[in-house]
N, CA, C and O atoms as CSV, one atom per row, in Angstrom:
chain,resi,resn,atom,element,x,y,z
A,1,UNK,N,N,27.102,-18.836,39.275
A,1,UNK,CA,C,26.387,-17.645,38.914
A,1,UNK,C,C,24.890,-17.946,38.918
A,1,UNK,O,O,24.437,-18.936,38.343
A,2,UNK,N,N,24.159,-17.097,39.559
A,2,UNK,CA,C,22.731,-17.280,39.679
A,2,UNK,C,C,22.030,-16.793,38.402
A,2,UNK,O,O,22.325,-15.711,37.893
A,3,UNK,N,N,21.108,-17.603,37.901
A,3,UNK,CA,C,20.364,-17.259,36.691
A,3,UNK,C,C,19.254,-16.275,37.026
A,3,UNK,O,O,18.436,-16.528,37.911
A,4,UNK,N,N,19.229,-15.159,36.322
A,4,UNK,CA,C,18.166,-14.180,36.486
A,4,UNK,C,C,17.467,-14.008,35.139
A,4,UNK,O,O,18.076,-13.570,34.163
A,5,UNK,N,N,16.194,-14.357,35.101
A,5,UNK,CA,C,15.490,-14.231,33.813
A,5,UNK,C,C,15.345,-12.755,33.414
A,5,UNK,O,O,15.084,-11.878,34.238
A,6,UNK,N,N,15.522,-12.538,32.151
A,6,UNK,CA,C,15.363,-11.186,31.617
A,6,UNK,C,C,13.890,-10.998,31.269
A,6,UNK,O,O,13.390,-11.678,30.373
A,7,UNK,N,N,13.190,-10.111,31.937
A,7,UNK,CA,C,11.736,-10.037,31.772
A,7,UNK,C,C,11.268,-9.460,30.440
A,7,UNK,O,O,10.122,-9.682,30.048
A,8,UNK,N,N,12.111,-8.740,29.751
A,8,UNK,CA,C,11.669,-8.096,28.516
A,8,UNK,C,C,12.574,-8.512,27.367
A,8,UNK,O,O,13.799,-8.544,27.491
A,9,UNK,N,N,11.949,-8.822,26.268
A,9,UNK,CA,C,12.733,-9.172,25.084
A,9,UNK,C,C,13.301,-7.901,24.469
A,9,UNK,O,O,12.689,-6.835,24.540
A,10,UNK,N,N,14.454,-8.026,23.877
A,10,UNK,CA,C,15.023,-6.874,23.173
A,10,UNK,C,C,14.136,-6.527,21.996
A,10,UNK,O,O,13.650,-7.410,21.288
A,11,UNK,N,N,13.931,-5.258,21.794
A,11,UNK,CA,C,13.119,-4.862,20.643
A,11,UNK,C,C,13.948,-5.012,19.380
A,11,UNK,O,O,15.150,-4.749,19.368
A,12,UNK,N,N,13.287,-5.435,18.330
A,12,UNK,CA,C,13.966,-5.598,17.056
A,12,UNK,C,C,14.252,-4.228,16.452
A,12,UNK,O,O,13.457,-3.305,16.628
A,13,UNK,N,N,15.347,-4.079,15.760
A,13,UNK,CA,C,15.632,-2.792,15.143
A,13,UNK,C,C,14.610,-2.476,14.062
A,13,UNK,O,O,14.184,-3.361,13.320
A,14,UNK,N,N,14.228,-1.237,13.979
A,14,UNK,CA,C,13.262,-0.811,12.976
A,14,UNK,C,C,13.919,-0.791,11.605
A,14,UNK,O,O,14.960,-0.163,11.410
A,15,UNK,N,N,13.307,-1.477,10.671
A,15,UNK,CA,C,13.820,-1.480,9.307
A,15,UNK,C,C,13.339,-0.226,8.594
A,15,UNK,O,O,12.225,0.243,8.830
A,16,UNK,N,N,14.158,0.298,7.747
A,16,UNK,CA,C,13.770,1.474,6.980
A,16,UNK,C,C,12.647,1.079,6.030
A,16,UNK,O,O,12.803,0.172,5.213
A,17,UNK,N,N,11.545,1.747,6.140
A,17,UNK,CA,C,10.401,1.408,5.318
A,17,UNK,C,C,9.437,0.471,6.015
A,17,UNK,O,O,8.235,0.508,5.753
A,18,UNK,N,N,9.945,-0.359,6.889
A,18,UNK,CA,C,9.099,-1.247,7.679
A,18,UNK,C,C,8.236,-2.148,6.823
A,18,UNK,O,O,8.628,-2.552,5.729
A,19,UNK,N,N,7.080,-2.451,7.325
A,19,UNK,CA,C,6.156,-3.349,6.639
A,19,UNK,C,C,4.922,-2.602,6.162
A,19,UNK,O,O,3.863,-3.203,5.982
A,20,UNK,N,N,5.049,-1.304,5.958
A,20,UNK,CA,C,3.896,-0.490,5.582
A,20,UNK,C,C,3.268,-0.940,4.276
A,20,UNK,O,O,2.043,-1.006,4.168
A,21,UNK,N,N,4.095,-1.254,3.277
A,21,UNK,CA,C,3.534,-1.670,1.997
A,21,UNK,C,C,2.730,-2.947,2.145
A,21,UNK,O,O,1.619,-3.051,1.626
A,22,UNK,N,N,3.285,-3.916,2.849
A,22,UNK,CA,C,2.597,-5.195,3.022
A,22,UNK,C,C,1.292,-5.015,3.778
A,22,UNK,O,O,0.275,-5.608,3.418
A,23,UNK,N,N,1.318,-4.199,4.824
A,23,UNK,CA,C,0.092,-3.953,5.589
A,23,UNK,C,C,-0.973,-3.288,4.718
A,23,UNK,O,O,-2.138,-3.683,4.750
A,24,UNK,N,N,-0.581,-2.295,3.954
A,24,UNK,CA,C,-1.526,-1.613,3.077
A,24,UNK,C,C,-2.048,-2.513,1.980
A,24,UNK,O,O,-3.228,-2.468,1.635
A,25,UNK,N,N,-1.153,-3.341,1.426
A,25,UNK,CA,C,-1.562,-4.260,0.366
A,25,UNK,C,C,-2.606,-5.248,0.876
A,25,UNK,O,O,-3.648,-5.439,0.248
A,26,UNK,N,N,-2.327,-5.868,2.004
A,26,UNK,CA,C,-3.246,-6.876,2.544
A,26,UNK,C,C,-4.581,-6.244,2.939
A,26,UNK,O,O,-5.641,-6.792,2.636
A,27,UNK,N,N,-4.533,-5.108,3.606
A,27,UNK,CA,C,-5.777,-4.454,4.034
A,27,UNK,C,C,-6.616,-4.026,2.831
A,27,UNK,O,O,-7.825,-4.257,2.814
A,28,UNK,N,N,-6.003,-3.417,1.842
A,28,UNK,CA,C,-6.741,-2.951,0.673
A,28,UNK,C,C,-7.278,-4.112,-0.157
A,28,UNK,O,O,-8.405,-4.055,-0.650
A,29,UNK,N,N,-6.485,-5.152,-0.312
A,29,UNK,CA,C,-6.943,-6.311,-1.082
A,29,UNK,C,C,-8.106,-7.008,-0.380
A,29,UNK,O,O,-9.052,-7.447,-1.035
A,30,UNK,N,N,-8.040,-7.112,0.936
A,30,UNK,CA,C,-9.144,-7.727,1.680
A,30,UNK,C,C,-10.424,-6.912,1.547
A,30,UNK,O,O,-11.507,-7.471,1.371
A,31,UNK,N,N,-10.299,-5.603,1.630
A,31,UNK,CA,C,-11.478,-4.753,1.465
A,31,UNK,C,C,-12.024,-4.833,0.049
A,31,UNK,O,O,-13.237,-4.892,-0.152
A,32,UNK,N,N,-11.140,-4.835,-0.918
A,32,UNK,CA,C,-11.546,-4.835,-2.309
A,32,UNK,C,C,-12.168,-6.157,-2.743
A,32,UNK,O,O,-12.996,-6.183,-3.653
A,33,UNK,N,N,-11.783,-7.236,-2.107
A,33,UNK,CA,C,-12.212,-8.564,-2.555
A,33,UNK,C,C,-13.722,-8.736,-2.535
A,33,UNK,O,O,-14.279,-9.397,-3.412
A,34,UNK,N,N,-14.384,-8.162,-1.564
A,34,UNK,CA,C,-15.817,-8.411,-1.441
A,34,UNK,C,C,-16.665,-7.156,-1.548
A,34,UNK,O,O,-17.835,-7.167,-1.165
A,35,UNK,N,N,-16.097,-6.080,-2.059
A,35,UNK,CA,C,-16.898,-4.886,-2.310
A,35,UNK,C,C,-17.541,-5.015,-3.681
A,35,UNK,O,O,-16.863,-5.330,-4.659
A,36,UNK,N,N,-18.814,-4.781,-3.759
A,36,UNK,CA,C,-19.607,-4.793,-4.985
A,36,UNK,C,C,-19.810,-6.182,-5.584
A,36,UNK,O,O,-20.539,-6.305,-6.568
A,37,UNK,N,N,-19.207,-7.217,-5.044
A,37,UNK,CA,C,-19.434,-8.585,-5.522
A,37,UNK,C,C,-19.483,-9.515,-4.313
A,37,UNK,O,O,-18.812,-9.285,-3.307
A,38,UNK,N,N,-20.293,-10.575,-4.432
A,38,UNK,CA,C,-20.369,-11.533,-3.333
A,38,UNK,C,C,-19.129,-12.409,-3.261
A,38,UNK,O,O,-18.598,-12.666,-2.181
A,39,UNK,N,N,-18.673,-12.865,-4.426
A,39,UNK,CA,C,-17.504,-13.742,-4.474
A,39,UNK,C,C,-16.733,-13.434,-5.754
A,39,UNK,O,O,-17.269,-13.600,-6.850
A,40,UNK,N,N,-15.500,-12.994,-5.631
A,40,UNK,CA,C,-14.738,-12.719,-6.849
A,40,UNK,C,C,-14.463,-14.009,-7.614
A,40,UNK,O,O,-13.923,-14.964,-7.056
A,41,UNK,N,N,-14.837,-14.032,-8.899
A,41,UNK,CA,C,-14.655,-15.275,-9.642
A,41,UNK,C,C,-14.128,-15.055,-11.050
A,41,UNK,O,O,-13.793,-16.023,-11.733
A,42,UNK,N,N,-14.045,-13.826,-11.498
A,42,UNK,CA,C,-13.571,-13.603,-12.856
A,42,UNK,C,C,-12.168,-12.998,-12.845
A,42,UNK,O,O,-11.674,-12.529,-11.820
A,43,UNK,N,N,-11.558,-13.027,-14.004
A,43,UNK,CA,C,-10.216,-12.453,-14.142
A,43,UNK,C,C,-10.248,-10.949,-13.855
A,43,UNK,O,O,-9.310,-10.411,-13.267
A,44,UNK,N,N,-11.315,-10.274,-14.265
A,44,UNK,CA,C,-11.457,-8.831,-14.019
A,44,UNK,C,C,-11.548,-8.535,-12.525
A,44,UNK,O,O,-11.011,-7.533,-12.053
A,45,UNK,N,N,-12.232,-9.410,-11.781
A,45,UNK,CA,C,-12.323,-9.221,-10.325
A,45,UNK,C,C,-10.952,-9.347,-9.670
A,45,UNK,O,O,-10.593,-8.549,-8.804
A,46,UNK,N,N,-10.190,-10.355,-10.091
A,46,UNK,CA,C,-8.857,-10.553,-9.509
A,46,UNK,C,C,-7.915,-9.410,-9.886
A,46,UNK,O,O,-7.064,-9.013,-9.090
A,47,UNK,N,N,-8.068,-8.894,-11.082
A,47,UNK,CA,C,-7.240,-7.770,-11.517
A,47,UNK,C,C,-7.574,-6.514,-10.708
A,47,UNK,O,O,-6.683,-5.747,-10.341
A,48,UNK,N,N,-8.874,-6.312,-10.432
A,48,UNK,CA,C,-9.306,-5.166,-9.618
A,48,UNK,C,C,-8.751,-5.293,-8.203
A,48,UNK,O,O,-8.287,-4.308,-7.629
A,49,UNK,N,N,-8.797,-6.494,-7.641
A,49,UNK,CA,C,-8.277,-6.724,-6.293
A,49,UNK,C,C,-6.779,-6.457,-6.259
A,49,UNK,O,O,-6.284,-5.814,-5.334
A,50,UNK,N,N,-6.057,-6.944,-7.257
A,50,UNK,CA,C,-4.616,-6.716,-7.331
A,50,UNK,C,C,-4.306,-5.230,-7.450
A,50,UNK,O,O,-3.442,-4.709,-6.744
A,51,UNK,N,N,-5.025,-4.543,-8.358
A,51,UNK,CA,C,-4.787,-3.107,-8.563
A,51,UNK,C,C,-5.032,-2.325,-7.272
A,51,UNK,O,O,-4.200,-1.510,-6.871
A,52,UNK,N,N,-6.158,-2.569,-6.631
A,52,UNK,CA,C,-6.482,-1.810,-5.426
A,52,UNK,C,C,-5.584,-2.194,-4.258
A,52,UNK,O,O,-5.294,-1.358,-3.402
A,53,UNK,N,N,-5.143,-3.435,-4.210
A,53,UNK,CA,C,-4.199,-3.844,-3.172
A,53,UNK,C,C,-2.853,-3.166,-3.342
A,53,UNK,O,O,-2.286,-2.652,-2.378
A,54,UNK,N,N,-2.339,-3.163,-4.570
A,54,UNK,CA,C,-1.063,-2.489,-4.833
A,54,UNK,C,C,-1.155,-0.990,-4.573
A,54,UNK,O,O,-0.223,-0.389,-4.039
A,55,UNK,N,N,-2.278,-0.391,-4.951
A,55,UNK,CA,C,-2.455,1.039,-4.692
A,55,UNK,C,C,-2.524,1.326,-3.200
A,55,UNK,O,O,-1.953,2.312,-2.736
A,56,UNK,N,N,-3.208,0.487,-2.450
A,56,UNK,CA,C,-3.290,0.667,-1.004
A,56,UNK,C,C,-1.938,0.525,-0.333
A,56,UNK,O,O,-1.604,1.288,0.573
A,57,UNK,N,N,-1.157,-0.456,-0.778
A,57,UNK,CA,C,0.190,-0.629,-0.240
A,57,UNK,C,C,1.084,0.548,-0.552
A,57,UNK,O,O,1.836,1.008,0.307
A,58,UNK,N,N,1.006,1.039,-1.780
A,58,UNK,CA,C,1.808,2.190,-2.188
A,58,UNK,C,C,1.427,3.434,-1.390
A,58,UNK,O,O,2.294,4.172,-0.922
A,59,UNK,N,N,0.132,3.656,-1.242
A,59,UNK,CA,C,-0.336,4.837,-0.512
A,59,UNK,C,C,0.061,4.780,0.969
A,59,UNK,O,O,0.495,5.783,1.535
A,60,UNK,N,N,-0.085,3.613,1.589
A,60,UNK,CA,C,0.268,3.501,3.003
A,60,UNK,C,C,1.770,3.642,3.216
A,60,UNK,O,O,2.203,4.280,4.175
A,61,UNK,N,N,2.566,3.052,2.332
A,61,UNK,CA,C,4.023,3.183,2.456
A,61,UNK,C,C,4.456,4.630,2.300
A,61,UNK,O,O,5.311,5.110,3.044
A,62,UNK,N,N,3.866,5.327,1.332
A,62,UNK,CA,C,4.203,6.741,1.129
A,62,UNK,C,C,3.762,7.579,2.324
A,62,UNK,O,O,4.491,8.469,2.761
A,63,UNK,N,N,2.579,7.300,2.849
A,63,UNK,CA,C,2.089,8.036,4.005
A,63,UNK,C,C,2.934,7.799,5.251
A,63,UNK,O,O,3.209,8.732,6.005
A,64,UNK,N,N,3.342,6.555,5.466
A,64,UNK,CA,C,4.181,6.245,6.626
A,64,UNK,C,C,5.545,6.919,6.507
A,64,UNK,O,O,6.065,7.469,7.478
A,65,UNK,N,N,6.117,6.871,5.306
A,65,UNK,CA,C,7.423,7.522,5.073
A,65,UNK,C,C,7.309,9.033,5.276
A,65,UNK,O,O,8.195,9.656,5.862
A,66,UNK,N,N,6.219,9.612,4.792
A,66,UNK,CA,C,6.003,11.040,4.952
A,66,UNK,C,C,5.821,11.420,6.422
A,66,UNK,O,O,6.323,12.454,6.863
A,67,UNK,N,N,5.111,10.596,7.171
A,67,UNK,CA,C,4.903,10.870,8.593
A,67,UNK,C,C,6.217,10.843,9.370
A,67,UNK,O,O,6.446,11.675,10.248
A,68,UNK,N,N,7.072,9.884,9.040
A,68,UNK,CA,C,8.381,9.808,9.702
A,68,UNK,C,C,9.213,11.049,9.357
A,68,UNK,O,O,9.870,11.628,10.222
A,69,UNK,N,N,9.174,11.443,8.094
A,69,UNK,CA,C,9.936,12.624,7.676
A,69,UNK,C,C,9.425,13.882,8.380
A,69,UNK,O,O,10.221,14.723,8.799
A,70,UNK,N,N,8.124,14.015,8.511
A,70,UNK,CA,C,7.557,15.172,9.222
A,70,UNK,C,C,7.952,15.166,10.686
A,70,UNK,O,O,8.241,16.215,11.262
A,71,UNK,N,N,7.964,13.985,11.286
A,71,UNK,CA,C,8.353,13.869,12.684
A,71,UNK,C,C,9.791,14.332,12.900
A,71,UNK,O,O,10.125,14.866,13.957
A,72,UNK,N,N,10.634,14.125,11.899
A,72,UNK,CA,C,12.032,14.533,11.986
A,72,UNK,C,C,12.257,15.947,11.448
A,72,UNK,O,O,13.390,16.428,11.422
A,73,UNK,N,N,11.194,16.607,11.023
A,73,UNK,CA,C,11.310,17.977,10.522
A,73,UNK,C,C,11.876,18.079,9.120
A,73,UNK,O,O,12.309,19.154,8.706
A,74,UNK,N,N,11.879,16.979,8.384
A,74,UNK,CA,C,12.396,16.967,7.021
A,74,UNK,C,C,11.224,17.144,6.055
A,74,UNK,O,O,10.672,16.166,5.551
A,75,UNK,N,N,10.853,18.394,5.804
A,75,UNK,CA,C,9.663,18.692,5.013
A,75,UNK,C,C,9.847,18.366,3.537
A,75,UNK,O,O,8.886,18.001,2.861
A,76,UNK,N,N,11.049,18.492,3.038
A,76,UNK,CA,C,11.307,18.163,1.637
A,76,UNK,C,C,11.103,16.676,1.394
A,76,UNK,O,O,10.481,16.285,0.406
A,77,UNK,N,N,11.623,15.847,2.288
A,77,UNK,CA,C,11.456,14.403,2.157
A,77,UNK,C,C,9.985,14.020,2.306
A,77,UNK,O,O,9.514,13.114,1.619
A,78,UNK,N,N,9.263,14.688,3.182
A,78,UNK,CA,C,7.842,14.407,3.365
A,78,UNK,C,C,7.064,14.716,2.088
A,78,UNK,O,O,6.234,13.917,1.654
A,79,UNK,N,N,7.330,15.861,1.496
A,79,UNK,CA,C,6.639,16.246,0.265
A,79,UNK,C,C,7.015,15.311,-0.883
A,79,UNK,O,O,6.163,14.920,-1.680
A,80,UNK,N,N,8.280,14.963,-0.957
A,80,UNK,CA,C,8.738,14.044,-1.991
A,80,UNK,C,C,8.090,12.671,-1.834
A,80,UNK,O,O,7.722,12.045,-2.828
A,81,UNK,N,N,7.950,12.209,-0.621
A,81,UNK,CA,C,7.304,10.917,-0.371
A,81,UNK,C,C,5.851,10.928,-0.827
A,81,UNK,O,O,5.380,9.965,-1.431
A,82,UNK,N,N,5.152,12.000,-0.542
A,82,UNK,CA,C,3.756,12.115,-0.964
A,82,UNK,C,C,3.663,12.146,-2.485
A,82,UNK,O,O,2.806,11.483,-3.070
A,83,UNK,N,N,4.545,12.918,-3.130
A,83,UNK,CA,C,4.512,13.028,-4.586
A,83,UNK,C,C,4.823,11.689,-5.260
A,83,UNK,O,O,4.161,11.312,-6.227
A,84,UNK,N,N,5.824,10.977,-4.753
A,84,UNK,CA,C,6.172,9.675,-5.330
A,84,UNK,C,C,5.056,8.664,-5.086
A,84,UNK,O,O,4.756,7.850,-5.959
A,85,UNK,N,N,4.443,8.711,-3.913
A,85,UNK,CA,C,3.322,7.817,-3.627
A,85,UNK,C,C,2.141,8.079,-4.539
A,85,UNK,O,O,1.523,7.140,-5.041
A,86,UNK,N,N,1.817,9.351,-4.760
A,86,UNK,CA,C,0.710,9.696,-5.661
A,86,UNK,C,C,1.018,9.264,-7.092
A,86,UNK,O,O,0.141,8.765,-7.799
A,87,UNK,N,N,2.266,9.457,-7.514
A,87,UNK,CA,C,2.665,9.028,-8.861
A,87,UNK,C,C,2.581,7.505,-8.991
A,87,UNK,O,O,2.177,6.990,-10.034
A,88,UNK,N,N,2.958,6.795,-7.943
A,88,UNK,CA,C,2.869,5.338,-7.961
A,88,UNK,C,C,1.438,4.848,-8.062
A,88,UNK,O,O,1.150,3.909,-8.804
A,89,UNK,N,N,0.542,5.477,-7.319
A,89,UNK,CA,C,-0.873,5.093,-7.372
A,89,UNK,C,C,-1.441,5.368,-8.769
A,89,UNK,O,O,-2.179,4.547,-9.316
A,90,UNK,N,N,-1.096,6.516,-9.338
A,90,UNK,CA,C,-1.575,6.857,-10.679
A,90,UNK,C,C,-1.005,5.901,-11.723
A,90,UNK,O,O,-1.716,5.485,-12.637
A,91,UNK,N,N,0.256,5.557,-11.594
A,91,UNK,CA,C,0.888,4.610,-12.516
A,91,UNK,C,C,0.194,3.253,-12.455
A,91,UNK,O,O,-0.096,2.653,-13.490
A,92,UNK,N,N,-0.069,2.774,-11.253
A,92,UNK,CA,C,-0.763,1.486,-11.110
A,92,UNK,C,C,-2.168,1.552,-11.694
A,92,UNK,O,O,-2.635,0.588,-12.301
A,93,UNK,N,N,-2.839,2.676,-11.515
A,93,UNK,CA,C,-4.183,2.844,-12.077
A,93,UNK,C,C,-4.144,2.739,-13.596
A,93,UNK,O,O,-4.995,2.086,-14.200
A,94,UNK,N,N,-3.150,3.384,-14.213
A,94,UNK,CA,C,-3.051,3.360,-15.673
A,94,UNK,C,C,-2.593,2.006,-16.203
A,94,UNK,O,O,-3.035,1.584,-17.272
A,95,UNK,N,N,-1.723,1.326,-15.480
A,95,UNK,CA,C,-1.222,0.025,-15.941
A,95,UNK,C,C,-2.247,-1.090,-15.781
A,95,UNK,O,O,-2.300,-2.008,-16.600
A,96,UNK,N,N,-3.057,-1.014,-14.739
A,96,UNK,CA,C,-3.987,-2.107,-14.433
A,96,UNK,C,C,-5.443,-1.676,-14.549
A,96,UNK,O,O,-6.274,-2.077,-13.734
A,97,UNK,N,N,-5.762,-0.855,-15.563
A,97,UNK,CA,C,-7.141,-0.421,-15.758
A,97,UNK,C,C,-8.041,-1.608,-16.053
A,97,UNK,O,O,-7.607,-2.622,-16.600
A,98,UNK,N,N,-9.310,-1.459,-15.677
A,98,UNK,CA,C,-10.295,-2.479,-16.018
A,98,UNK,C,C,-10.524,-2.482,-17.522
A,98,UNK,O,O,-10.441,-1.434,-18.162
A,99,UNK,N,N,-10.809,-3.638,-18.088
A,99,UNK,CA,C,-11.028,-3.728,-19.524
A,99,UNK,C,C,-12.270,-2.946,-19.950
A,99,UNK,O,O,-12.329,-2.454,-21.077
A,100,UNK,N,N,-13.271,-2.824,-19.058
A,100,UNK,CA,C,-14.470,-2.050,-19.375
A,100,UNK,C,C,-14.124,-0.571,-19.559
A,100,UNK,O,O,-14.652,0.085,-20.457
A,101,UNK,N,N,-13.252,-0.056,-18.721
A,101,UNK,CA,C,-12.844,1.349,-18.818
A,101,UNK,C,C,-12.047,1.554,-20.097
A,101,UNK,O,O,-12.203,2.580,-20.759
A,102,UNK,N,N,-11.202,0.607,-20.453
A,102,UNK,CA,C,-10.433,0.710,-21.686
A,102,UNK,C,C,-11.346,0.715,-22.897
A,102,UNK,O,O,-11.100,1.462,-23.844
A,103,UNK,N,N,-12.387,-0.094,-22.893
A,103,UNK,CA,C,-13.321,-0.135,-24.018
A,103,UNK,C,C,-14.097,1.164,-24.134
A,103,UNK,O,O,-14.336,1.640,-25.244
A,104,UNK,N,N,-14.502,1.759,-22.991
A,104,UNK,CA,C,-15.215,3.034,-23.023
A,104,UNK,C,C,-14.338,4.140,-23.588
A,104,UNK,O,O,-14.811,4.972,-24.362
A,105,UNK,N,N,-13.075,4.156,-23.210
A,105,UNK,CA,C,-12.157,5.180,-23.695
A,105,UNK,C,C,-11.867,5.025,-25.182
A,105,UNK,O,O,-11.678,6.027,-25.872
A,106,UNK,N,N,-11.827,3.806,-25.690
A,106,UNK,CA,C,-11.546,3.605,-27.111
A,106,UNK,C,C,-12.761,3.938,-27.970
A,106,UNK,O,O,-12.611,4.289,-29.140
A,107,UNK,N,N,-13.972,3.831,-27.400
A,107,UNK,CA,C,-15.188,4.178,-28.155
A,107,UNK,C,C,-15.337,5.679,-28.353
A,107,UNK,O,O,-15.968,6.113,-29.316
A,108,UNK,N,N,-14.773,6.470,-27.468
A,108,UNK,CA,C,-14.938,7.929,-27.526
A,108,UNK,C,C,-14.096,8.557,-28.587
A,108,UNK,O,O,-14.126,9.776,-28.758
C-alpha cells in the first residue's frame, strides 16, 4: 500500500464554553497589571489585577456564550448568558473591592 500524506490535520472538536474565560482572564490581567502603576508591588495591586482579570474572563465567557446562542437563534439563552455574566462581574466587584473603597464606604 502506497503511503499518502494527509495534508490537513483533523480539527479538534469544539468544547462547550471553549477557552473564552482563560483568554479574557489573561488579557484583562495583562492590561490591568501596568495601568496607573509602573510596577505592581503591593497586595492591593495584586488584588486589583486578580479582580479585573476575573471580571474580564467572566465578561468574555458570557459574551462568547451569548454570541453562540444568538447565532443559533436562541434568544432566551443569549439574554440569560448576558444576565449571568453581569451578575458574575458585579459579584466579583463586591467580593474583591479595594480596601480604600471599603474605608470610604465605612466613613460615610
